[in-house]
N, C-alpha and C positions, 0 to 999 in steps of 0.2 A: 035339461036338466035348464028350467030361466036362469040367469045368471051368471053361469061357468064362465063368459066373457070374463066378465067385471073380476070374478074368483080369480084365475089363473093369471090378470094381468096385477091385483095385489101380490100375489105367489111369488111373482118374478119381481117385483119390485123390492124384495124382501130380499133378494139372491136364491129363492125355492129353485131348487132345481128341478121339475117336475114331471120328465123326463128320466130322471136318471133315479126318483122314488118311485115313481111310475114301476119301474120294471124290478124295483126291489119287489113291491108287492105283489105283481106279479107272475116275478119266483117264488113267494112264497108257497100262494100256493100253486102252482105246477110242484113245489115240491111232495108236496102232498099224494097228487097224481105218482109222478114218479119214485116214488116210493113205494102206494101201489100196485103201477105196475110190472115194479122189483120183484114184489111178493107173490103177483100172481105166473111170475115167467116161468115155464117150464123148464126143468131146470138140468142136463144131458151133463154138458160139460162146464157152464155158464156161461159161456159167452154171452148172450142174447139179453139175462141180468144183470152180467158187466156194460154191457156195452148203453144200458137205457137211461138217456140224460138231460139233461134240462139249458134251451141255449137263444139265447136270444137271433128274431130273424129282426127283426122292424123294429124301431124307436122313435115316436117325437114326442111334442109335446102333449096329446090328445088321444094315443094310441102304442102299445107296446104288446106286441107277438111272439108271444113265448114257444117253442117245440119240443113239443116234449117226444119222446120216442128212443128208439136202438139207434145205432151212428150208423156205418158201413158196418162195422165188425161183427153188427147186428141185422144183415140184409132180411137175413130170413124170417127171419120175426111177424113182418108180415105174410109167410105161406100160412104160418101157425095159426094164426086171427086169421084169416079168415077161408085159409082151405087152400087144397089142388083139385084139380081132374082127381088124383088118386092119392087122397088122401083127405081126412072130414079135417074139416075147422073144429081149433078148438082155441077159442075166444080168451084175449088174460091180457089187452091191452082196452077194451070197450067195456068191462067186467070193471076196472078201474076208475073208470074214468066215470061209470054211470053211476060206481058206490062211493064214491070221495068226489062229488061233483058239488058239496053242498059246503063240508069242512073246506074242498079249498077255495072256495068265494070266501068263506069264514075266515081262515086265515088269509088273502088275499086282504081284504079291509080290516082287520085286528092289526095287519103292517104295517097299511094308509094310516089307519089311526093311530097309533103311536109314532110314525115317521108327521104327522101333522100335529099331535100334544105338543111337539118341543119346542115346537118355532114359538108358544104361546107362551 
């Protein structure tokens, strides 16, 4: 986008924490996918469903990476998702992403709009 450097410089001048606010917006979108993945996850004991989290992996003034998926307790979710040589795949995560991608982007956009509107 043209003029982005100028916008970032102005935001910095008013004390706007760009990285923190981008993280807030990214997590709003990630929550939509996380919730859909939890809804889709097969439940035998509930461990996989309960292990699905969001976590900020990287954050700077131009990019935020938020990881969505099971923590160590739900490590086996990848085997259910992709299958093994002994078990057919039963996708639960990819459908959540595919179904909720646009809603997640809208949630992130709305969160960022709310943050920026408070600057006025």
